[in-house]
Phi, psi and omega in degrees: 000140178273154179246170183208162172231146183239136177229127177291137178229166176285149180297334176292344179271357177290131179255342184281103182294324177298325179292316178294317183293326182272001184292128179287326184214071191312319187272358179254356180265173177243134181266146181220152166255131179250118175265125186253127180247171176284184187299334180260007176078015181229125177198112182296342179240060182300147178265163177220154177228172176235153183217153169236127183240135178238085184298331182293335178242003177064042183238138180224130173245137180230134176237128176230101189091219186275330188261143177251150176228144184237147177207161174276132184224156175280326181205164178303308184296317180296322178294316179296318179301315179295314180300319186280319190240353181218073185303327179295318178294319178299311182298324180294337182265358181286000000 
């Protein structure tokens, strides 16, 4: 299983246009950078994704590269965990 770290960023720092375009309520969500590590939490060349989370409606969008995907989630961390390590669970929530 891969691990991750989350850092809140400003919405102006989002680079993923698909994430911005698919946003249900752009100005009410919180933007994050997700740093993705290998299974032991160590990777000198860690990858990163971007996310928009709307806790009031339980919605999370994640973009890794050009495409964004959205799902209903209980929490930010649970949503990222499903997206990263349990694609079937993520797809079931779309």
